[in-house]
Backbone as a printed PyTorch tensor [residue, N CA C, xyz], in Angstrom:
tensor([[[ 74.7470,  87.9690,  82.4980],
         [ 73.8070,  87.9670,  84.0420],
         [ 72.1640,  88.5460,  83.7080]],

        [[ 71.7870,  87.6200,  84.4390],
         [ 70.0980,  87.3810,  84.1700],
         [ 69.3140,  88.9600,  84.7310]],

        [[ 68.5110,  89.6510,  84.6030],
         [ 67.8980,  90.6840,  84.8080],
         [ 66.8070,  90.2430,  85.8790]],

        [[ 66.7260,  89.0300,  86.1090],
         [ 65.4960,  88.5710,  87.4130],
         [ 65.4400,  89.4830,  88.2220]],

        [[ 64.6290,  89.3910,  89.4020],
         [ 64.2320,  90.1540,  90.4280],
         [ 65.5050,  89.0200,  91.4350]],

        [[ 65.2610,  89.6070,  92.4480],
         [ 66.1330,  89.2850,  93.8190],
         [ 65.3540,  87.7490,  94.2120]],

        [[ 66.4560,  86.8720,  94.2640],
         [ 65.9790,  85.3860,  94.8930],
         [ 66.6780,  85.3890,  96.1840]],

        [[ 65.4300,  84.9840,  96.8410],
         [ 65.8250,  84.7590,  98.1830],
         [ 65.3370,  83.7490,  99.0760]],

        [[ 64.3190,  82.7800,  98.5540],
         [ 63.8960,  81.5590,  98.5720],
         [ 63.6110,  80.7970,  97.4270]],

        [[ 63.9070,  79.8160,  96.8090],
         [ 63.6070,  79.2900,  95.8570],
         [ 62.9780,  78.0030,  96.0180]],

        [[ 61.8720,  78.1490,  94.9500],
         [ 61.4000,  76.5600,  95.0950],
         [ 60.7180,  76.4030,  93.4590]],

        [[ 61.0350,  75.4520,  92.9640],
         [ 60.6220,  75.2130,  91.1440],
         [ 60.1590,  74.1320,  91.1440]],

        [[ 58.9450,  73.9720,  90.2350],
         [ 57.9450,  72.8470,  89.9610],
         [ 59.0810,  72.2830,  89.2620]],

        [[ 58.9010,  70.8230,  89.3920],
         [ 59.6440,  69.7860,  88.9490],
         [ 60.8370,  69.3100,  89.2150]],

        [[ 61.5530,  70.0200,  90.1660],
         [ 62.8470,  69.7940,  90.7810],
         [ 62.9190,  69.6820,  92.4800]],

        [[ 62.7410,  68.6330,  92.7390],
         [ 62.8440,  68.1520,  94.2170],
         [ 63.9880,  68.7370,  95.1010]],

        [[ 63.6090,  69.5970,  95.7960],
         [ 64.8200,  70.0730,  96.9260],
         [ 65.3130,  68.9130,  97.6970]],

        [[ 66.9850,  69.1520,  97.6880],
         [ 67.3820,  68.0900,  98.5680],
         [ 67.7750,  68.7690,  99.8090]],

        [[ 68.7530,  69.8310,  99.6160],
         [ 68.9670,  70.5240, 100.6410],
         [ 69.2750,  72.1170, 100.4870]],

        [[ 69.1600,  72.9860, 101.6350],
         [ 68.9190,  74.3480, 101.4500],
         [ 69.8700,  74.9700, 102.3340]],

        [[ 71.2800,  75.3820, 101.8940],
         [ 72.1330,  75.6980, 102.4000],
         [ 72.2290,  77.3870, 103.0560]],

        [[ 73.1550,  77.9640, 103.5870],
         [ 72.7110,  79.2110, 103.7590],
         [ 72.7790,  80.2860, 102.6500]],

        [[ 73.1400,  79.5750, 101.7380],
         [ 73.1470,  80.8030, 100.3590],
         [ 73.1040,  79.6920,  99.2040]],

        [[ 73.1410,  78.8640,  98.9130],
         [ 72.9010,  77.7850,  97.7390],
         [ 71.7050,  76.8320,  98.1700]],

        [[ 70.9210,  76.5500,  97.2920],
         [ 70.0920,  75.8080,  97.1980],
         [ 70.2350,  74.0580,  96.2140]],

        [[ 70.3540,  73.0190,  96.5890],
         [ 70.8750,  71.9960,  96.0440],
         [ 69.4600,  71.2380,  95.4660]],

        [[ 68.9640,  70.9710,  94.1760],
         [ 67.9490,  70.1880,  93.7190],
         [ 68.4970,  69.2450,  92.8220]],

        [[ 67.3840,  67.8910,  92.9040],
         [ 67.9970,  66.8040,  92.2140],
         [ 67.1750,  66.8530,  90.8390]],

        [[ 68.5120,  66.5250,  90.1680],
         [ 67.6790,  66.5420,  88.3480],
         [ 67.5810,  64.8110,  88.4030]],

        [[ 68.4950,  63.8330,  88.3630],
         [ 68.3920,  62.4650,  88.6660],
         [ 69.3400,  62.0750,  89.6800]],

        [[ 69.4530,  60.4440,  89.6820],
         [ 70.3430,  59.9350,  90.9080],
         [ 71.9170,  60.2810,  90.6530]],

        [[ 72.2620,  60.8920,  89.5350],
         [ 73.6350,  61.1670,  89.2880],
         [ 73.8570,  62.6400,  89.1530]],

        [[ 72.8670,  63.5190,  88.8920],
         [ 72.8790,  64.6910,  88.9430],
         [ 72.2720,  65.8510,  89.8610]],

        [[ 72.7000,  66.9880,  90.2770],
         [ 72.1210,  67.9220,  91.1770],
         [ 72.1910,  69.2510,  90.2490]],

        [[ 71.7100,  69.9420,  90.9770],
         [ 71.7690,  71.4770,  90.5710],
         [ 71.7850,  72.3800,  91.5640]],

        [[ 73.0300,  72.9590,  91.3960],
         [ 73.1910,  74.0880,  92.4950],
         [ 72.7310,  75.3160,  91.9090]],

        [[ 71.8210,  76.0970,  92.8750],
         [ 71.3390,  77.1870,  92.6470],
         [ 71.9320,  78.1760,  93.6740]],

        [[ 72.5860,  79.3210,  93.1910],
         [ 72.9680,  80.3950,  94.1740],
         [ 71.8540,  81.2360,  94.3770]],

        [[ 71.3940,  81.7140,  95.9710],
         [ 70.2850,  82.5650,  95.9020],
         [ 71.5330,  84.2280,  95.8200]],

        [[ 70.3320,  84.6650,  96.0620],
         [ 70.9980,  86.1790,  96.8850],
         [ 71.0350,  86.4920,  98.1900]],

        [[ 70.7290,  85.2310,  99.3010],
         [ 70.9980,  85.2850, 100.5690],
         [ 72.1600,  85.8700, 100.8390]],

        [[ 72.3280,  86.2790, 101.8500],
         [ 73.6950,  86.8860, 102.5690],
         [ 74.1720,  85.9400, 103.7540]],

        [[ 75.3960,  85.3890, 103.8290],
         [ 75.6490,  85.0170, 105.0790],
         [ 76.8260,  85.6080, 105.4100]],

        [[ 77.2190,  85.6440, 106.6460],
         [ 78.1320,  85.9990, 107.4780],
         [ 78.4350,  85.2690, 109.0830]],

        [[ 79.4530,  85.0050, 109.4740],
         [ 79.6480,  84.2570, 110.3770],
         [ 78.5780,  83.2260, 111.0600]],

        [[ 78.4860,  82.6090, 109.7630],
         [ 77.1900,  81.4240, 109.8060],
         [ 76.1840,  81.9390, 110.4470]],

        [[ 75.6990,  83.1140, 109.8600],
         [ 74.2220,  83.3900, 110.1410],
         [ 73.9510,  83.8910, 108.6490]],

        [[ 72.1710,  83.6190, 108.4490],
         [ 71.9370,  84.5030, 107.3690],
         [ 71.2550,  85.7360, 107.6330]],

        [[ 71.8330,  86.7970, 107.1490],
         [ 71.4550,  87.8530, 106.9450],
         [ 70.0240,  88.4300, 106.4140]],

        [[ 69.3750,  89.1810, 107.0330],
         [ 67.8840,  89.6210, 106.2690],
         [ 67.6120,  90.0790, 105.2360]],

        [[ 68.5790,  90.6260, 104.4290],
         [ 68.4760,  91.3750, 103.5270],
         [ 69.1900,  90.8450, 102.2340]],

        [[ 68.7000,  90.2360, 101.1900],
         [ 69.2090,  89.4450, 100.1680],
         [ 70.0190,  90.8660,  99.4140]],

        [[ 70.9120,  90.3680,  98.2470],
         [ 71.5470,  91.3930,  97.6370],
         [ 71.4590,  90.9760,  95.8480]],

        [[ 70.7270,  91.6550,  95.1340],
         [ 70.2060,  91.4840,  93.9570],
         [ 71.6410,  91.0640,  93.1750]],

        [[ 71.7770,  90.0120,  92.2980],
         [ 72.4590,  89.6290,  91.4170],
         [ 73.8570,  89.0810,  92.1040]],

        [[ 73.7030,  88.8080,  93.3520],
         [ 74.8790,  88.4140,  94.1060],
         [ 74.8740,  86.6160,  93.8470]],

        [[ 74.0390,  86.2370,  93.3940],
         [ 74.0060,  84.7230,  93.0300],
         [ 74.3300,  84.4960,  91.9210]],

        [[ 74.3420,  85.1390,  90.9930],
         [ 74.6220,  85.4210,  89.3900],
         [ 76.3110,  85.5960,  89.6750]],

        [[ 76.7320,  86.5860,  90.2590],
         [ 78.1400,  86.6900,  90.6100],
         [ 78.6690,  85.6710,  91.3330]],

        [[ 78.3770,  84.9700,  92.1800],
         [ 79.0180,  83.6440,  93.0190],
         [ 78.7790,  82.6850,  91.7690]],

        [[ 78.1080,  82.2680,  90.9370],
         [ 78.1320,  81.1220,  89.9850],
         [ 79.1650,  81.5720,  89.0370]],

        [[ 79.2380,  82.7580,  88.4490],
         [ 80.0280,  83.2390,  87.6670],
         [ 81.5670,  82.9580,  88.0720]],

        [[ 81.7350,  83.5510,  89.1860],
         [ 82.8990,  83.1630,  90.0250],
         [ 83.3460,  81.4320,  90.3490]],

        [[ 82.4990,  81.0200,  90.6390],
         [ 82.6090,  79.4750,  90.9270],
         [ 83.0510,  78.8540,  89.6560]],

        [[ 81.9520,  78.9490,  88.5400],
         [ 82.2250,  78.5240,  87.1960],
         [ 83.7920,  78.5500,  86.5180]],

        [[ 84.3870,  79.7260,  86.6300],
         [ 85.7430,  80.4170,  86.1940],
         [ 86.4850,  79.8290,  86.7580]],

        [[ 86.5930,  79.8140,  88.3050],
         [ 87.7880,  78.9840,  88.9070],
         [ 87.6290,  77.3100,  88.6820]],

        [[ 86.2220,  76.6490,  88.7490],
         [ 86.2890,  75.3090,  88.5550],
         [ 86.9760,  75.0380,  87.1150]],

        [[ 86.9680,  75.6920,  86.1320],
         [ 87.2090,  75.3790,  84.6180],
         [ 88.8120,  75.7090,  84.6880]],

        [[ 89.0830,  76.8270,  85.0040],
         [ 90.4090,  77.2390,  85.1640],
         [ 91.5420,  76.1250,  85.9080]],

        [[ 90.8430,  75.8330,  87.1290],
         [ 92.0200,  74.2870,  87.5870],
         [ 91.6530,  73.2380,  87.5800]],

        [[ 90.7320,  73.0960,  86.4860],
         [ 90.4920,  71.5750,  86.2210],
         [ 91.5320,  70.9150,  85.9740]],

        [[ 92.5140,  71.3680,  85.3720],
         [ 93.8890,  70.5650,  84.9860],
         [ 94.5540,  70.1070,  86.1710]],

        [[ 94.1940,  70.3320,  87.4490],
         [ 94.9260,  70.2550,  88.6680],
         [ 94.2990,  69.0160,  89.2440]],

        [[ 92.8040,  68.9910,  89.4430],
         [ 92.2630,  67.9610,  89.7570],
         [ 90.6980,  68.0550,  89.1420]],

        [[ 90.0510,  66.9480,  89.0570],
         [ 88.5650,  66.7260,  88.3080],
         [ 87.9980,  67.6960,  89.4370]],

        [[ 86.8780,  68.3580,  88.9700],
         [ 85.6140,  68.5140,  89.8630],
         [ 84.1380,  67.8820,  89.3870]],

        [[ 83.2150,  68.6700,  89.9250],
         [ 82.0330,  68.5090,  89.7660],
         [ 81.2560,  68.8280,  88.5120]],

        [[ 82.0490,  69.8830,  88.5570],
         [ 80.7250,  71.1760,  87.5860],
         [ 80.5020,  70.1500,  86.0940]],

        [[ 79.4100,  70.0990,  85.6290],
         [ 78.8970,  69.7490,  83.9390],
         [ 78.8620,  71.1190,  83.3120]],

        [[ 77.8460,  71.9090,  84.0650],
         [ 78.1230,  73.2910,  83.2330],
         [ 77.1190,  73.9340,  84.0520]],

        [[ 77.6880,  75.4670,  83.4830],
         [ 77.0320,  76.6430,  84.2020],
         [ 75.9780,  77.3020,  83.0610]],

        [[ 76.0020,  76.7190,  81.9690],
         [ 75.5550,  77.4210,  80.7500],
         [ 74.2950,  76.8040,  80.5280]],

        [[ 73.1930,  77.6950,  81.1740],
         [ 71.8710,  77.6930,  81.2230],
         [ 71.1260,  76.9880,  80.0350]],

        [[ 71.7680,  76.9260,  78.7300],
         [ 71.5710,  76.6950,  77.3460],
         [ 71.7050,  75.3850,  77.2720]],

        [[ 72.5110,  74.8340,  78.3450],
         [ 72.7640,  73.2770,  78.0490],
         [ 72.0030,  72.5380,  79.1310]],

        [[ 71.6690,  73.7430,  80.0650],
         [ 70.7590,  72.4150,  81.0830],
         [ 69.3900,  71.5290,  80.7040]],

        [[ 69.4840,  70.5510,  81.2320],
         [ 67.8540,  69.9000,  81.2750],
         [ 67.0490,  70.5920,  80.9730]],

        [[ 65.8240,  70.1290,  80.3800],
         [ 64.4260,  71.1400,  80.1570],
         [ 63.7700,  71.2620,  81.2420]],

        [[ 63.9920,  70.4400,  81.9910],
         [ 62.9910,  70.6600,  83.4850],
         [ 63.6030,  72.0220,  84.6000]],

        [[ 65.1260,  72.4640,  83.7290],
         [ 65.6070,  73.5010,  84.3900],
         [ 65.4720,  74.8290,  83.3370]],

        [[ 65.1910,  74.7550,  82.1930],
         [ 65.3360,  75.7180,  81.3170],
         [ 63.4920,  76.2670,  81.1600]],

        [[ 62.4450,  75.5850,  82.0750],
         [ 61.3880,  75.9130,  82.1840],
         [ 61.7420,  76.8600,  83.4250]],

        [[ 62.4310,  77.2600,  83.6850],
         [ 62.4760,  78.3010,  84.9900],
         [ 63.6360,  79.2620,  84.6870]],

        [[ 63.0000,  80.2920,  83.5870],
         [ 64.3960,  81.4610,  83.3440],
         [ 65.1470,  81.7640,  84.5720]],

        [[ 64.4970,  82.1310,  85.4830],
         [ 65.0570,  82.8910,  86.6810],
         [ 66.2170,  82.0520,  86.8410]],

        [[ 66.7450,  81.0520,  86.5510],
         [ 67.4790,  79.8450,  86.8820],
         [ 68.8230,  80.3590,  86.0840]],

        [[ 68.8000,  81.2740,  85.3260],
         [ 69.6820,  81.1570,  84.0740],
         [ 70.8290,  82.4780,  85.0550]],

        [[ 71.9600,  81.9320,  85.0180],
         [ 72.8630,  82.8040,  85.2920],
         [ 73.4500,  82.5200,  86.8860]],

        [[ 72.3920,  81.6780,  87.5700],
         [ 72.6100,  81.4330,  88.7750],
         [ 72.5470,  79.9260,  89.4750]],

        [[ 72.6920,  78.9160,  88.2310],
         [ 72.6080,  77.8130,  88.2720],
         [ 73.8190,  77.0460,  88.0480]],

        [[ 74.1360,  75.9430,  88.4770],
         [ 75.1550,  74.8610,  87.9700],
         [ 75.1460,  73.6830,  87.6950]],

        [[ 74.9760,  73.2040,  86.6690],
         [ 74.7530,  71.5700,  86.7950],
         [ 76.1100,  70.7090,  87.2850]],

        [[ 75.9690,  69.8800,  88.4450],
         [ 77.1210,  68.8450,  88.6060],
         [ 76.7700,  67.5790,  88.7510]],

        [[ 78.1670,  67.0610,  89.1110],
         [ 77.6290,  65.3030,  89.3990],
         [ 77.3200,  65.2930,  90.7760]],

        [[ 76.6540,  64.2420,  91.1640],
         [ 76.5940,  63.9320,  92.4570],
         [ 77.8790,  63.7170,  93.3400]],

        [[ 77.6410,  63.8630,  94.3040],
         [ 79.2240,  63.1660,  95.0240],
         [ 79.0000,  63.3320,  96.7500]],

        [[ 79.8280,  62.1320,  97.1960],
         [ 80.0730,  61.8780,  98.6060],
         [ 81.0770,  62.7440,  98.8100]],

        [[ 80.8200,  63.8340,  99.8230],
         [ 81.8870,  64.6980, 100.2870],
         [ 82.6000,  64.0010, 101.4180]],

        [[ 83.9240,  64.2330, 101.5530],
         [ 84.7230,  64.2010, 102.6890],
         [ 83.9760,  64.8200, 104.0330]],

        [[ 83.7950,  64.7350, 105.1080],
         [ 83.2310,  65.6170, 106.2110],
         [ 84.3950,  66.7510, 106.7030]],

        [[ 84.9690,  67.1990, 106.1120],
         [ 86.2390,  68.0470, 106.6300],
         [ 86.3930,  69.1770, 105.3070]],

        [[ 86.7650,  70.2130, 105.7310],
         [ 87.2350,  71.5760, 104.9380],
         [ 88.6720,  71.6210, 104.9080]],

        [[ 89.0640,  71.9360, 103.2840],
         [ 90.4910,  71.6710, 103.3530],
         [ 90.9740,  73.4010, 103.5690]],

        [[ 91.4430,  73.9900, 104.3960],
         [ 91.6700,  75.3630, 104.5030],
         [ 93.1370,  75.7660, 103.8160]],

        [[ 93.7090,  76.5110, 103.1210],
         [ 94.8860,  76.7170, 103.0390],
         [ 95.0840,  78.4200, 103.1920]],

        [[ 96.0800,  78.8120, 103.9560],
         [ 95.9960,  80.4350, 104.7160],
         [ 97.3380,  80.7660, 103.6880]],

        [[ 97.3760,  81.7450, 103.4880],
         [ 98.4340,  82.6810, 102.9760],
         [ 98.8440,  83.9370, 103.6360]],

        [[ 97.9960,  84.1700, 104.3970],
         [ 97.6900,  85.3400, 105.4240],
         [ 97.3950,  84.9960, 106.5840]],

        [[ 97.7900,  85.7250, 107.7280],
         [ 97.1650,  85.4620, 108.9500],
         [ 95.8780,  86.3310, 109.1120]],

        [[ 95.0040,  85.4960, 108.9150],
         [ 93.3300,  86.6250, 109.0930],
         [ 92.5820,  85.5810, 109.7490]],

        [[ 91.2760,  86.1630, 110.0710],
         [ 90.0770,  84.9360, 110.5200],
         [ 90.3150,  84.5690, 111.8000]],

        [[ 90.0500,  83.0190, 111.6040],
         [ 89.9730,  82.2940, 112.6320],
         [ 91.3630,  81.7670, 112.9240]],

        [[ 92.5770,  81.8550, 112.0710],
         [ 93.8120,  81.4930, 112.0130],
         [ 94.3120,  82.5030, 112.7320]],

        [[ 94.2640,  83.8080, 112.8200],
         [ 94.7190,  84.8020, 113.6370],
         [ 94.1410,  84.7850, 114.9300]],

        [[ 92.9660,  84.5820, 115.3030],
         [ 92.3520,  84.5090, 116.7310],
         [ 93.2480,  83.1860, 117.4470]],

        [[ 93.5170,  82.3240, 116.6560],
         [ 93.9540,  81.1480, 117.1970],
         [ 95.6420,  81.4190, 117.5730]],

        [[ 96.2850,  82.3790, 116.3130],
         [ 97.6770,  82.5000, 116.6630],
         [ 97.8230,  83.3580, 118.1040]],

        [[ 96.6760,  84.2720, 118.0770],
         [ 96.7790,  85.5270, 119.1610],
         [ 96.8210,  84.6030, 120.4420]],

        [[ 95.9670,  83.6080, 120.7870],
         [ 95.8510,  82.6710, 122.1090],
         [ 96.5570,  81.8470, 122.0540]],

        [[ 97.2210,  81.0090, 120.7660],
         [ 98.3000,  80.0210, 121.5000],
         [ 99.6500,  80.4090, 120.7550]],

        [[ 99.9020,  81.1020, 119.3430],
         [100.9880,  81.2240, 118.7560],
         [101.0880,  79.9730, 117.7040]],

        [[ 99.7810,  79.2760, 117.8070],
         [ 99.5790,  78.2610, 116.6610],
         [ 98.3500,  78.2590, 115.7890]],

        [[ 98.4210,  77.6860, 114.8120],
         [ 97.1070,  77.5220, 113.8420],
         [ 96.7590,  76.0340, 113.7670]],

        [[ 95.6740,  75.6640, 114.2560],
         [ 95.3090,  73.8860, 113.9130],
         [ 96.4880,  73.1890, 114.4780]],

        [[ 97.1270,  73.5400, 115.7220],
         [ 98.4310,  73.0240, 116.0990],
         [ 99.7050,  73.1320, 115.4100]],

        [[ 99.8120,  73.7960, 114.4040],
         [101.0760,  74.1880, 114.1620],
         [101.4740,  75.7890, 114.4150]],

        [[102.8090,  75.6360, 115.2420],
         [103.3800,  76.6910, 115.3000],
         [103.8440,  77.5500, 114.4950]],

        [[103.5910,  79.1660, 114.6590],
         [104.2240,  79.9300, 113.9230],
         [105.1040,  80.7910, 114.1840]],

        [[105.8280,  81.6220, 113.8090],
         [107.1090,  82.2780, 114.2380],
         [106.3630,  83.6340, 115.2960]],

        [[107.1490,  83.5930, 116.5830],
         [106.4280,  84.6210, 117.1480],
         [106.5370,  86.2900, 116.6680]],

        [[105.5320,  86.9880, 117.0560],
         [105.4160,  88.3050, 116.7010],
         [104.9020,  88.4980, 115.2000]],

        [[104.3060,  87.9630, 114.6200],
         [103.3010,  88.0890, 113.3600],
         [102.2390,  89.0850, 113.7080]],

        [[101.7130,  89.8700, 112.9270],
         [100.8750,  90.8250, 112.9600],
         [ 99.5400,  90.4670, 112.1960]],

        [[ 98.5600,  91.1800, 112.8600],
         [ 97.1730,  90.6900, 111.7930],
         [ 97.5570,  90.8840, 109.7940]],

        [[ 97.1310,  89.9290, 109.3270],
         [ 97.0720,  89.5820, 107.8030],
         [ 98.6090,  89.9780, 107.4270]],

        [[ 99.3720,  89.4150, 108.1610],
         [101.0660,  89.3220, 107.6790],
         [100.6970,  88.3230, 106.7550]],

        [[101.5860,  88.5340, 105.5250],
         [101.8160,  87.0480, 104.8960],
         [102.9570,  85.9480, 105.2950]],

        [[102.2440,  84.8720, 105.6210],
         [103.0520,  83.6260, 105.6490],
         [104.2380,  83.2220, 104.7770]],

        [[105.3510,  83.0130, 105.4470],
         [106.2490,  82.2170, 104.5140],
         [106.1720,  81.4980, 103.2730]],

        [[105.3500,  80.4990, 104.0730],
         [104.3530,  79.8750, 102.8340],
         [102.9460,  79.4800, 103.3430]],

        [[102.2520,  79.0130, 102.2290],
         [100.7480,  79.0390, 102.5760],
         [100.9770,  77.5250, 103.2800]],

        [[ 99.9370,  77.6250, 104.4720],
         [ 99.9270,  76.7230, 105.4250],
         [ 98.2970,  75.7900, 105.4120]],

        [[ 98.4980,  74.8140, 105.5610],
         [ 96.9770,  73.9050, 105.4420],
         [ 96.5360,  73.9490, 106.5480]],

        [[ 95.5420,  74.4250, 106.8620],
         [ 94.8670,  73.9340, 108.2410],
         [ 93.4960,  73.5550, 107.9480]],

        [[ 92.9260,  72.4100, 108.0130],
         [ 91.6670,  71.5080, 107.9130],
         [ 90.5750,  71.8890, 108.9400]],

        [[ 89.6870,  71.8320, 108.6420],
         [ 88.7870,  72.3300, 110.0050],
         [ 87.3920,  71.4270, 109.6240]],

        [[ 86.6040,  71.2680, 110.4860],
         [ 85.3070,  70.1870, 110.5940],
         [ 84.2440,  70.7640, 109.5490]],

        [[ 83.4200,  70.0430, 108.9020],
         [ 82.6790,  70.5230, 107.9940],
         [ 80.8880,  70.0720, 108.7750]],

        [[ 80.5690,  71.0910, 109.3940],
         [ 79.5810,  70.7910, 110.2270],
         [ 78.3410,  71.0150, 109.6180]],

        [[ 77.0270,  70.3780, 109.5850],
         [ 76.0440,  70.2240, 108.6070],
         [ 75.2540,  71.4960, 109.1200]],

        [[ 75.3890,  71.7940, 110.5540],
         [ 74.8510,  73.3090, 110.5580],
         [ 75.7310,  74.0350, 111.6400]],

        [[ 76.0310,  75.4110, 111.4730],
         [ 76.3020,  75.9480, 112.7070],
         [ 77.9420,  76.2700, 111.9650]],

        [[ 78.6250,  76.3130, 113.0900],
         [ 80.2700,  76.6370, 113.1190],
         [ 80.8810,  75.5420, 112.9300]],

        [[ 82.0730,  75.8720, 111.6420],
         [ 82.9210,  74.9970, 111.4560],
         [ 84.3920,  75.1490, 112.3770]],

        [[ 84.7620,  74.1990, 113.0110],
         [ 85.9880,  74.4060, 113.7980],
         [ 87.3060,  73.7610, 113.4790]],

        [[ 88.1910,  74.5430, 113.6890],
         [ 89.4900,  74.2670, 113.0600],
         [ 89.9680,  73.1540, 113.9240]],

        [[ 90.6370,  72.2160, 113.0470],
         [ 91.1840,  70.7690, 113.6410],
         [ 92.3220,  70.5070, 113.8140]],

        [[ 93.3570,  69.7110, 114.0770],
         [ 94.9590,  69.4010, 113.9930],
         [ 94.7450,  68.7190, 112.8620]],

        [[ 96.3270,  68.2920, 112.5090],
         [ 96.3810,  67.5310, 111.2620],
         [ 96.2510,  66.2340, 111.5980]],

        [[ 96.4630,  65.6290, 112.9050],
         [ 96.3450,  64.6510, 113.2510],
         [ 94.7500,  64.1010, 113.5260]],

        [[ 94.0010,  64.9900, 113.7700],
         [ 92.4850,  64.5010, 113.6320],
         [ 92.1220,  64.7010, 112.2890]],

        [[ 92.4800,  65.4180, 111.4130],
         [ 92.2870,  65.1830, 109.8700],
         [ 92.6730,  64.0090, 109.5550]],

        [[ 93.7030,  63.4070, 109.8150],
         [ 94.2900,  61.8810, 109.2510],
         [ 92.9960,  60.7970, 109.8270]],

        [[ 92.9500,  61.2400, 110.8750],
         [ 91.9190,  60.4890, 111.9510],
         [ 90.5830,  59.8820, 111.0320]],

        [[ 89.9680,  61.2690, 110.4580],
         [ 88.6190,  61.4310, 110.0330],
         [ 88.8250,  60.9250, 108.2030]],

        [[ 89.7580,  60.9750, 107.5530],
         [ 89.8010,  60.6780, 106.2320],
         [ 91.0050,  59.7480, 105.9990]],

        [[ 91.8860,  59.2270, 106.7660],
         [ 92.9990,  58.3890, 106.1170],
         [ 94.0580,  59.3240, 106.1730]],

        [[ 95.2930,  58.3620, 106.3230],
         [ 96.9460,  58.9560, 106.0610],
         [ 96.6340,  59.2320, 104.4490]],

        [[ 96.7090,  57.9430, 103.3880],
         [ 96.5810,  58.6510, 102.0320],
         [ 95.9350,  59.6230, 101.5850]],

        [[ 94.6320,  59.5560, 101.9350],
         [ 93.6080,  60.6840, 101.5180],
         [ 94.1070,  61.7390, 102.2540]],

        [[ 94.3140,  62.0230, 103.1410],
         [ 94.6430,  63.2390, 103.8340],
         [ 96.0660,  63.8570, 103.1900]],

        [[ 97.2270,  63.0020, 102.6650],
         [ 98.0390,  63.6120, 102.0640],
         [ 98.0320,  63.8380, 100.7700]],

        [[ 97.1220,  63.6320, 100.1360],
         [ 96.3510,  63.8420,  98.7420],
         [ 95.5010,  65.2430,  98.8320]],

        [[ 94.8410,  65.1830,  99.4670],
         [ 93.9770,  66.3810,  99.8000],
         [ 94.9060,  67.7530, 100.4560]],

        [[ 95.8380,  67.2810, 101.1350],
         [ 96.5740,  68.4600, 101.8160],
         [ 97.2500,  69.0870, 100.4800]],

        [[ 97.8830,  67.9680,  99.5620],
         [ 98.7960,  68.1700,  98.3260],
         [ 98.0870,  69.1730,  97.5650]],

        [[ 97.0170,  68.5660,  97.2710],
         [ 96.0160,  69.2150,  95.8570],
         [ 95.5360,  70.3660,  96.4710]],

        [[ 94.9540,  70.8120,  97.7930],
         [ 94.6860,  72.1170,  97.9220],
         [ 95.7240,  73.0970,  97.9300]],

        [[ 97.0800,  72.7910,  98.4150],
         [ 97.9890,  73.9200,  98.2960],
         [ 98.3020,  74.0800,  96.9620]],

        [[ 98.1100,  73.2770,  95.9410],
         [ 98.4840,  73.5230,  94.8500],
         [ 97.6430,  74.3280,  94.2300]],

        [[ 96.2450,  74.0960,  93.9850],
         [ 95.1370,  74.9080,  94.2310],
         [ 95.2570,  76.2040,  94.1650]],

        [[ 95.4830,  76.7310,  95.8440],
         [ 95.5030,  77.8980,  95.9530],
         [ 96.9770,  78.7530,  95.8130]],

        [[ 98.0850,  77.7760,  95.4980],
         [ 99.3120,  78.5870,  94.9700],
         [ 99.2030,  79.0400,  93.6160]],

        [[ 98.3080,  78.2000,  92.5380],
         [ 97.9760,  78.6340,  91.5600],
         [ 97.0390,  79.8130,  91.5600]],

        [[ 95.9590,  79.8670,  91.9540],
         [ 94.7750,  80.8160,  92.2400],
         [ 95.4350,  81.9550,  92.8040]],

        [[ 96.0140,  81.9980,  93.8660],
         [ 96.6400,  83.4530,  94.5620],
         [ 97.4030,  83.8250,  93.4400]],

        [[ 98.2140,  83.4900,  92.5510],
         [ 99.5890,  83.9500,  91.7220],
         [ 98.5860,  84.6770,  90.6850]],

        [[ 97.7860,  83.6820,  90.3240],
         [ 96.6180,  84.2940,  89.1880],
         [ 95.9660,  85.4540,  89.6830]],

        [[ 95.2890,  85.2840,  90.8650],
         [ 94.7600,  86.6250,  91.3700],
         [ 95.2060,  88.1910,  91.5590]],

        [[ 96.7350,  87.6500,  92.4450],
         [ 97.6310,  88.5940,  92.8770],
         [ 98.1860,  89.4910,  91.4410]],

        [[ 98.2780,  89.0860,  90.5820],
         [ 98.8160,  89.2870,  89.1030],
         [ 97.6700,  90.7130,  88.7070]],

        [[ 96.3700,  90.1840,  88.9190],
         [ 95.0150,  91.4110,  88.6500],
         [ 94.7930,  92.2930,  89.7600]],

        [[ 95.7820,  92.2520,  91.1310],
         [ 95.7930,  93.4450,  92.2810],
         [ 94.5820,  92.8250,  93.2560]],

        [[ 94.2940,  91.5450,  93.4150],
         [ 93.8410,  90.7640,  94.1580],
         [ 94.2340,  90.0140,  94.9530]],

        [[ 94.1560,  90.0160,  96.6600],
         [ 95.2360,  89.1560,  97.3130],
         [ 93.9810,  87.7030,  98.1960]],

        [[ 93.9720,  86.8600,  97.8160],
         [ 93.2560,  85.4300,  98.3280],
         [ 94.1130,  85.1860,  99.7910]],

        [[ 93.9350,  85.8040, 100.6670],
         [ 94.4200,  85.6540, 102.1150],
         [ 94.2350,  84.3050, 102.6320]],

        [[ 92.9750,  83.8050, 102.0510],
         [ 92.9280,  82.3280, 102.7030],
         [ 91.5500,  81.7700, 102.0440]],

        [[ 91.4830,  80.2710, 101.8340],
         [ 90.3700,  79.8710, 101.0630],
         [ 90.3080,  78.2900, 101.7390]],

        [[ 88.8630,  77.8610, 101.2260],
         [ 89.1680,  76.4820, 101.7490],
         [ 88.2810,  75.7300, 100.4160]],

        [[ 88.4700,  74.5610, 100.3860],
         [ 88.0650,  73.3980,  99.6470],
         [ 87.4390,  72.4260, 100.1430]],

        [[ 86.6360,  71.7570,  99.2930],
         [ 86.0400,  70.7590,  99.8320],
         [ 85.9810,  69.4030,  99.0900]],

        [[ 86.0610,  68.1920,  98.9250],
         [ 86.5790,  67.2490,  98.0940],
         [ 85.5430,  66.0720,  98.4920]],

        [[ 85.4620,  65.1160,  97.1010],
         [ 84.6630,  63.8790,  97.0880],
         [ 84.8140,  62.9860,  96.4670]]])
């Protein structure tokens, strides 16, 4: 982990900024390659909090690189390397990027988020309390907050350019990406969640739910 000071706002000579997200900034290396930089900014409930946390970006990068490598056998991903010493020279000119950056393939991303839930938490719990359903899918009555579901469920959401992402029905999901793609993304998402959650649970960590993006 880099010993660099906290990184909140990133700007690097020779690296054109493509997009600034809530936590990660995206820079162009060339027409086919991007650099994802995880800052120390904190995002909660779709808002950026005022105080960054030192080394948060390095931890996020290490976690992301671990899962991308571990789950690559299920589906290819965009990660080229998270090893700073293998980065292009224009990146290595900025030592503060060590440990918090990933070199990735540029990808056109589907405008949806593929959410898989193994436990009734977050927006899924709110929907269930109000309607007894999550994303149009009816669940058994009497479930409590954070109950484990009988089987993980797929609950897609919109991918908003900014602001809040909203849960959508399976039908809306199919309309956005098409039937065949919807089936493939749903299958892959549940496979990834199942393997990752079993691995984590064996180490005392519960992955209640998670989201994936594909391109």
